[in-house]
MARMARDO-170438 format. One record per atom (N, C-alpha, C, O): x, y, z; residue in one letter. Coordinates in pm, whole numbers, plus 50000, padded with zeros to 5 digits. Each point is the difference from the previous one (the first is absolute). Example, Ala and Ser with C-alpha at 12.3 -4.5 7.8 and 13.67 -1.06 7.14 Angstrom:
# MARMARDO-170438
513194943150780A/499115011950000A/500905012050000A/501044999850066A/498615010749862S/500825011950006S/499235010950073S/500515011150017S/
***
This chain:
# MARMARDO-170438
676389515856610M/499134993849899M/500244983850017M/501024995250050M/498004998049907T/500084985750035T/500064991149846T/499235001649905T/501824989450101Q/500214992449876Q/498954988449983Q/499774991450085Q/499625009849788R/499034986649945R/501104990349969R/501155002849965R/498314985450054K/500364986549945K/499084991449940K/498834998350034K/501744996749879I/499144987949931I/499494990250089I/500774994050076I/497785003349924V/499554992250106V/499434985249922V/499744989450058V/500185012849829A/499494988049927A/500114999149836A/499825009849928A/500424980850037V/500345002049820V/498954986749962V/499724989750061V/499925015349825Q/498844990149924Q/500384999649855Q/500095010449936Q/500144977350008A/500284998849869A/498754998949930A/499114993650056A/500595013349798S/499075002049932S/499784986549916S/500944993449956S/497855003750027Q/499594987149940Q/499554999049878Q/498905004949974Q/501974987449908P/499075000849871P/498734993949985P/499734988650036P/499375020949901S/498884998149982S/499275005049855S/500665006149916S/498084991150066R/499315008249870R/498805006550044R/499364995450094R/500345013849853D/498435008750017D/499865003949885D/500694998949898D/498015007650132G/499465004949858G/499764990149912G/499494989650041G/500825011949827D/500084991449895D/501244994049967D/500555001349890D/499954990950223G/501084993849991G/501265008950020G/501114995549969G/498775015150074V/501585009450015V/500824993950129V/499574998550114V/501704998649836A/500924995650084A/500135008450109A/500165011749963A/499854986550183I/500515010450072I/500734992750103I/499894987850011I/501025020750083N/500384996650109N/499245006550141N/500165011950029N/499174980750037R/499125007350113R/500564998750147R/500554989750038R/499305019950030V/500074998750157V/498895004450026V/499685011649975V/499414978250090S/498855005250057S/500305001450144S/500744992950068S/498355020849977L/500245005850122L/498675001350103L/499925006050107L/499114986849824M/498575004350034M/499784995750164M/500134988750048M/499525023050017G/499994995550134G/501034998850076G/499814994350107G/501375010049865D/501404999650061D/500035013850076D/499875009949927D/500294992650218P/499825010850065P/501525006349993P/500215011650034P/500834979849920G/501325006849969G/500165007949883G/500925008149988G/498134989749919T/499955007349867T/498865009149993T/499795004949889T/499384998550214D/498725005849986D/500335016349976D/500535005950093D/499145001949775P/498844995249934P/500314994549854P/499135000549913P/502034994650065V/500334992249860V/499424989050014V/500154994550110V/499044999049794L/499254987649997L/500754989649905L/500004987950027L/500685017449855L/500594990449922L/500885008149913L/499815011949976L/501344979649970V/501095005049906V/499914989849887V/500184988250028V/499585015049861D/500054993449879D/501085006749898D/499995011949971D/501064977649974E/501025002849921E/499504993849852E/499754988149978E/500175022549931L/499874994049887L/501425001049906L/500545010949983L/499904979049968R/501415003549914R/500164985749910R/500034988550045R/500065015849819S/500234988249919S/500425008149869S/499225008649958S/501974989049976P/500215003149869P/499374993749888P/500365003249887P/498744988150130F/498924992049935F/498495004449968F/499204996850088F/500375008649823R/498645004350011R/499024989450013R/498865002850037R/501464986049938E/498874989650025E/499924996450163E/499174992150046E/501665013950023D/500034999750173D/498755009050057D/499364998850105D/500535010349794F/499025011650055F/499145006149878F/499535011350014F/500264981949873A/499125006649935A/498645001950001A/499435009549947A/499904979350127G/498805000750041G/499545010350101G/498805002450013G/502035003050051G/499945010850088G/498924996550092G/499714988250016G/499465024350068F/499044996550103F/498655004949931F/499665011850008F/499574978849924P/498685004449954P/499325009050136P/500505001950111P/498135002949832P/499055005150114P/499904990450098P/499884987949984P/500185019650138H/500014990450138H/499465011950115H/500155011949972H/499324984950136P/499415007550085P/501325004650124P/501124994750004P/498445014850074H/500685001350117H/499215010150088H/499345009649960H/500844986650159R/499195010950114R/500854998050115R/500584989650030R/499455024350051G/500595000350148G/501655001149991G/500685000050103G/499875000749775M/501615001650006M/500395007949898M/499215003249911M/502035000650091Q/500745005349873Q/500954994749911Q/500694991250053Q/499585011149831T/500874993649937T/501215013749939T/499685010849952T/501594984550070L/500895007849941L/501084993049917L/500894992750042L/498845011249824T/500634990649900T/501285010449968T/499795012149987T/501444982850001Y/501115006949970Y/500894994949878Y/500294988150010Y/500165017649889M/500424991849887M/501565002649990M/500325011850011M/500624979849972K/501375001749996K/500245002249837K/500575009449946K/498804978949993D/500144998949854D/498984995449924D/499554989550044D/499885014749851G/498964994349923G/498645010350028G/500065010750060G/498864984149889G/498725013050006G/498584987950060G/499794988049979G/499615021050088I/498874995650032I/498565009049989I/499955011350049I/499164984049897I/498695008149977I/499074996950098I/499484989050020I/500345021050038H/498494996550113H/498725007249967H/499945011949970H/499164980850036E/498555002549974E/499044995950113E/500144989450059E/498935019149968D/499044997050131D/498715003649959D/499775005949895D/499204989850204S/498665002449998S/499725014950043S/498845003749986S/502055005250063M/499595016750008M/500615006149904M/500515011050021M/499564982649844G/500565004649863G/501235003749996G/500215007349903G/500834990650172N/501415001649996N/500454992149894N/499614988849968N/501445019849970R/500774991449917R/501605005850026R/500165012250006R/500954979150009G/501115008050022G/501184988149950G/499864987850009G/501195018949941E/501234990249950E/501075006050069E/500185012149997E/500594979550069I/501405003350027I/501004992649971I/499724988049999I/501585015249973R/501114994049953R/501225000050095R/499905002250121R/501194995249820S/500984994950113S/500415012950078S/500545010349958S/499054986050170G/500305012350098G/498915006050082G/500155005450110G/498464992549811G/498835005850079G/499254990650093G/500324988550029G/498585018850013A/499324992050102A/498635003449980A/499685009749931A/499334981450135Q/498585001549988Q/499334997050119Q/500114988650047Q/499175020150010W/499324996650156W/498524999749980W/499485008149923W/499934984250133M/498744997449993M/499574995150158M/500524991050066M/498565016549963S/499124998350133S/498844993049980S/499125007849961S/500464980350048A/498844991049964A/498865004750108A/498864996049975A/501305011150127G/499065003050064G/498704991750034G/500124990050071G/498685013849882S/498654993250009S/500064988349870S/499344989649996S/501315013649937G/500044988649874G/500345006649856G/499745011349958G/500904978549983V/500585006749843V/500404985849938V/500434990050057V/499315012049825I/500464990149900I/501075004149917I/499905011449955I/501224981150011H/501085007049938H/500614988849909H/499694988250009H/501215017049899S/500944990249915S/501425005149981S/500175012249990S/500684981150005E/501735006149999E/500544989349892E/500214988450035E/499985015449842M/500384994549899M/501385005949931M/500245012049985M/500664976549974P/501375006049943P/499645007049865P/499074995449933P/501555014150030T/499935009449877T/500444991049897T/500724990550031T/498975011049864Q/500294992749862Q/501314997949979Q/500364989849940Q/500655020550112D/501545001949957D/500694994350116D/501204998349981D/498374998450130T/500704994950084T/500304984049997T/499184990950010T/502235008449974Q/500554986549990Q/500584994950127Q/500184988150024Q/500035019350036G/500634995250163G/499445008550082G/499635011549974G/500304982150142L/498835009450108L/500894997650130L/500444988950027L/499805022750053H/500534997750130H/499155010950073H/500055011449956H/499114985550161G/499215007950048G/499414995450151G/500334988550028G/498985017550060F/499574998650103F/498625000950049F/499655011649977F/499344981550081Q/498895005250023Q/500014998050177Q/500224989050051Q/499515022250023L/499855000850147L/498544999850038L/499115002949921L/500734994250178W/498434999650079W/500085006250110W/500594994050090W/498985016649935F/499835004450141F/498855000350050F/499125003549920F/500444993450217N/498585001850041N/499285013350000N/500575009649949N/498424991550095L/499225010950043L/499364998050118L/499444989250020L/500545019950068P/499414998750123P/498504998349960P/499585001449885P/499494994850247A/498804996449989A/499255012749974A/499064998449922A/501085013050121A/499545012949954A/500145003349855A/499285009049954A/501474985549976E/500385002649837E/499534987749908E/500075000749877E/499484989150184K/499914989349928K/498774998749904K/499894990749920K/499045021150098M/499075000449924M/499665013649932M/498955003549945M/502365004050077A/500155012549925A/499934999449832A/500394989749945A/499235018649997P/500224998849854P/501164998749957P/500945006250050P/499234983749826P/501324997149964P/500545013949930P/499315009849968P/502184988250017R/500725009849948R/501204996849899R/500294988150006R/500285017249926Y/501164995149890Y/500745012649962Y/499485011149989Y/501754986149993R/501135008649953R/501284994349942R/500724991050044R/499405017149837D/501164994849899D/501355007350063D/499785011650037D/501434984349979I/501315007250022I/500884997649909I/500534989050015I/499885018049882P/500924996049913P/501315002650075P/499995006850103P/501284987249841H/501375001550044H/500305008550014H/500645001350104H/499165011349811A/500565012350025A/499355009150114A/500555010150043A/498304985649996D/499495007350112D/500584994350139D/499905006750103D/500764979549896L/500494995950122L/501045009550033L/500385008849923L/500154988650222T/501265009450078T/500874990349973T/499874988250034T/501305017849885H/501344991149979H/501085005450083H/500495011049975H/499964980850135H/501205005550093H/501204992249940H/499924988449959H/501125018650041I/501554995749991I/500805002550103I/500285011350039I/500104978750008G/500805001250152G/501374994849987G/500344997349884G/500585000650214D/501304991549999D/499794985249971D/499854993050100D/500135001749796G/499874987049961G/498884992049981G/499934987749989G/498995023050007F/498654995249989F/499315007849902F/500375011549975F/498634983149966R/498815010549930R/498564993250055R/499774988150023R/499395022749990A/498654997450049A/498985003749914A/500195009249920A/498784984950086S/498555008149916S/499404996050113S/499934988750049S/499475025650004V/498855002050081V/498644999249938V/499615008749921V/499734982250111V/498754997249949V/498795005350086V/499125006749945V/500844990850168A/499035003150117A/500695003750125A/501044994750037A/498325014550026G/500325004250160G/501205009649981G/500375005849897G/500214994550244D/500985010250027D/501094990950060D/499654990250066D/501655012649914W/501204992750031W/501065007950012W/500125010449935W/500894984350163V/501125005550028V/501134991449997V/500134991250085V/500925011049800L/500884990849946L/501275007150036L/500225010849946L/500694983950144N/501325003850043N/499855013350036N/500855007849959N/498134997050118G/499535013450058G/499365008149912G/499585010850044G/500214986349827E/499475008149878E/498494996549995E/499594988449987E/499655021850024A/498364996749981A/499784999849847A/500625007349922A/498594985250049S/499324997749865S/498654996750002S/499684991150079S/499315014949840S/498544995049997S/499754996049875S/500555005749905S/498584983950077G/499284995649886G/498725004449965G/499275004250090G/500304995449780P/498925007249971P/498614995050037P/499035007349979P/500824979750079L/499064991950031L/499914997250174L/500774993550071L/497755015649971H/500005001250121H/498654993650035H/499685001350118H/499654993549821E/498684993950011E/499974987050066E/498994995150050E/502334999049946L/499724984950074L/499655001350118L/500595008050073L/498454984849971A/499494998650147A/501084995050103A/501054994149975A/498455009750142A/501075000450106A/501405003249995A/500994994450048A/498845016949876Q/501655008449966Q/500634989449968Q/500884996350077Q/498864996149806G/500664991749922G/501075006249933G/499865011649961G/501404981250017S/501175006249913S/500724989449941S/500244989250054S/500185015349809L/500864990649915L/501275007349937L/499955010749939L/501254981350088L/501085005149935L/500864990349945L/500354989350049L/499925015749846D/500854987149896D/501435004950011D/500405011349972D/500344978150075L/501655005250016L/500964989649923L/500084987950021L/500635019949886D/501294994549938D/501185003950062D/500405011649998D/500354976350077M/501155002450061M/501374994049934M/500114988849949M/500835020150062N/501214993549935N/500554989650100N/499634999450117N/501194993449833A/500684987750076A/500705007750146A/500555011050006A/499244980150091N/500685004850110N/499865013750083N/500895006650054N/497514995849940T/499565015250021T/499255000050119T/499134991350009T/501055017450091T/498985001650104T/499455012149976T/500595009849956T/497934989150081L/498825008549986L/499425003650137L/499584989550049L/500225020350031T/499175000450117T/498605006649961T/499985010949943T/498884982550087L/498565005150004L/499845006050137L/500494994350098L/498885016149912T/499345004050115T/498464999649994T/499415005249905T/499824987450216L/498934996949957L/499005003850144L/500565003450104L/498234995849889P/499305003650104P/499954987650091P/499614989349953P/500785011850175E/500634986950085E/498994988349998E/500454988650011E/498025013649973T/499174989750013T/499524996349893T/499354989650010T/500735015549869D/499644997249857D/500404986849982D/500984995250058D/498354999149870T/500354984849910T/501095001149910T/499785006649899T/501244988850115A/501185001949864A/500104985449954A/499894991550088A/500325004049771L/500034990049946L/500695002949838L/499745010149936L/500974981150026A/500795003749860A/499994985549957A/500144990450077A/499655008949764Y/500004989249931Y/501385003349897Y/500125009549923Y/500754980650101I/501105000149902I/499904994449855I/500104987849986I/499765018049935Y/499984995649857Y/501464998149936Y/500124991149916Y/500935016150117A/501154994649924A/501105001450089A/499905008350090A/501264983949896G/501045000750069G/499734994650155G/499184991250026G/501665016050076D/499434994450148D/500405009150084D/500855008149964D/498674992250150I/500395007250127I/500584992350108I/499924987750004I/500685019450088I/500924993050105I/499545006250128I/499725011950008I/500204980850078E/499735006050151E/500534989450068E/499834988149971E/500975017350144Q/500604991250080Q/500684987649964Q/500014990350075Q/500635009949795S/501004990649943S/498954989449932S/500454989949945S/498115012750062A/499144992349907A/499505006249892A/499405010849995A/500974979249889Q/499625005649846Q/498244995549996Q/499494989450038Q/499905021649907I/498604997949944I/499915001049873I/500175011149949I/499584978849978P/500055000349844P/498715004249928P/498904998750054P/501255006249825S/498665004749928S/498804990550012S/500104987950018S/498945017949972R/498594991349998R/499644997250159R/499154991950037R/501605015750043H/499454997450145H/499395014850082H/500495010949972H/498824988450092L/499165012250087L/500704999050102L/500324988750039L/500095023050033V/500565002350135V/498885006150084V/499385009549953V/500324985850166I/499235009450082I/501045007050106I/501054995250043I/498515014349978V/501385011450087V/499005002550131V/498825003049978V/501704995550167G/499595004850101G/499915013550003G/500275007149903G/499244998250234A/499625011850025A/501335008150028A/500994993550033A/499095020049955G/501265007850018G/499965013749933G/498975003649943G/501945002950060T/499635012349904T/501185003049895T/500145010549937T/500724977650059T/500935000149866T/500084986849967T/499954991150084T/500245006449740W/500484985449988W/501225005749896W/500025008849913W/501014981550142Q/501124999549903Q/499974988049895Q/499964988450039Q/500055014549838I/499754991949883I/501474996849924I/500395008049915I/500214983050110S/501304997949925S/499894989049881S/499554988850022S/500875015149857S/500074991249900S/501234989949976S/501105003550044S/498824986349902G/501134990250008G/500725003849870G/499805011049949G/501094979249992E/500985001049885E/499355003649877E/500615006449915E/497834988850064Q/499275002249876Q/499455010750009Q/499215002849910Q/500965005550186G/498925011949992G/498594994750064G/499884988950052G/499115020449936A/498804992450031A/498855011749960A/500235012150006A/498384981249949G/498995007049947G/498904995450121G/499864988150029G/499435022150034L/499104997450105L/498755008449977L/500085011749962L/498804982350060L/498995009650039L/499704999450157L/499754989650060L/500305022749996V/499774999550147V/498595009950026V/499885011649962V/499234981550105M/498525004750049M/500075001050150M/500514992650084M/498715021149926T/500045003150137T/498235002650021T/499325003049902T/500094995550226G/498645005250019G/499645000350156G/500734995150087G/498455009149929R/499435003750155R/498984985150032R/498964998349936R/501414993950148P/499074989250020P/498595004850021P/499755010850052P/499404981449907I/498565001349972I/499554992850151I/499405006750084I/500894982449934R/499864993350109R/498514994050021R/499444998450108R/500064998749762E/498744994850007E/499834985949931E/500854996449919E/498124996150110P/499724984549965P/500135002249841P/499475009349938P/501344980550007V/500085001049854V/499494984449958V/500394989150042V/498505014749848V/499534985649957V/500005000449846V/499415009449947V/501234980849972G/500345002449881G/499404989349924G/500194989050052G/499095010849831Y/499574991249914Y/500265006249849Y/499525010249950Y/501354980849999G/500185005749857G/500525015449999G/500955004450066G/498175003349838P/500155013049981P/499365009450130P/500115012249998P/499334982050095F/499245008450073F/501034998550165F/500544990150048F/499415022649998V/500734999050137V/499195008750084V/499915012049977V/499394981350138M/499085006050095M/500354998850130M/501124996150033M/497885007350059N/500424996250136N/499054988350066N/500234995950114N/498834999649817T/499414989850052T/499584990649901T/500005002949880T/499624985650163R/499564987849864R/498495005649954R/499624997949885R/499725007750190E/498525005649952E/500365008349869E/499464999649890E/501555007650151E/500155012749889E/500384993149897E/499365001749896E/501594990350105I/500514990749900I/498964994449914I/500075001049878I/498864992450190D/498854992549920D/499135013149929D/499524999849887D/500425011150204Q/499065009949921Q/500835004349883Q/499295001349900Q/502015001350078A/500675003649902A/499814989949868A/499835004649887A/500234980350145I/499834990649924I/498605001549921I/499864999349878I/499155002750218R/498575001349943R/499945010449904R/499484998449890R/501145014050156D/499785012749937D/500744998149847D/499665004849893D/501334987350136Y/500824999149849Y/498854990449910Y/499695003549886Y/499784985350173Q/499524991449921Q/498425005149961Q/499264993249928Q/500425017750121A/498985006249975A/499905012449915A/498965006049976A/502394997649975G/500395010749922G/499905012350067G/500095009949929G/499734992050212V/499925012050038V/501285005650095V/500005010850059V/501044979949941L/501175006350078L/500465011149984L/500585005350095L/499315000949793V/500495012849955V/499075010250030V/500275011949988V/498634983550051Q/498915011950028Q/499755005250143Q/499395010150035Q/501334979350051R/499755001750145R/500835012550049R/501135001549954R/498355007950139A/500665010350053A/500424999150130A/500615009450051A/
***
């Protein structure tokens, strides 16, 4: 087996989106090293005024969103007629496909919020497929307790220290997967992964150590090819989201909430939205 190593580190950037929601963002649009992952947003504040405005109705086409909440609650509503509410530990998945308009708003009783929204790309053959949506409450996730760590398996198939574990979500395109790891201090965990799949992780608590280098929270690491990745936590332990996926290797053109393969397709998405027909195309 070949050992994976961290090949790049990227700090998240403070930003605001939606109706003034405070976020820490790592934009990966078009980065071949993170394909098919396009974006990682962390929403984290104890102050309701940082997120009270939420994300009012807005469109998407050509990509998928995966929202995962650590603390607080989010309500999803969309033009397909779906309404879903998730609270601490739950997830929401949406494949925008040919077009959807949705909103994501904090529940009225949420005073502090900590969650993530990830964007995964869709291959060209699926970008104009009908949109889909799914709620996954915390109780439906797979919870794995190992030697010095706890894992919540949201999506895909994983092997942690030689033990297989699968999450309930298998609809992510390009065989995408998501794992939430909570590691005790000075713990080492080995993930076994398909050799050529993309692998990356966002550290949201504590730090990880590789080759004597300390990588703190609010940083994303990109991991090179190989069959195993050894993750070692530092003195404070570590909390991290690990994402994998099979590279799509197609052109990526992003414009706001739209992700297509060409500028012409982006222009068509904008025209469709302005004409009020974005959600009607098949």
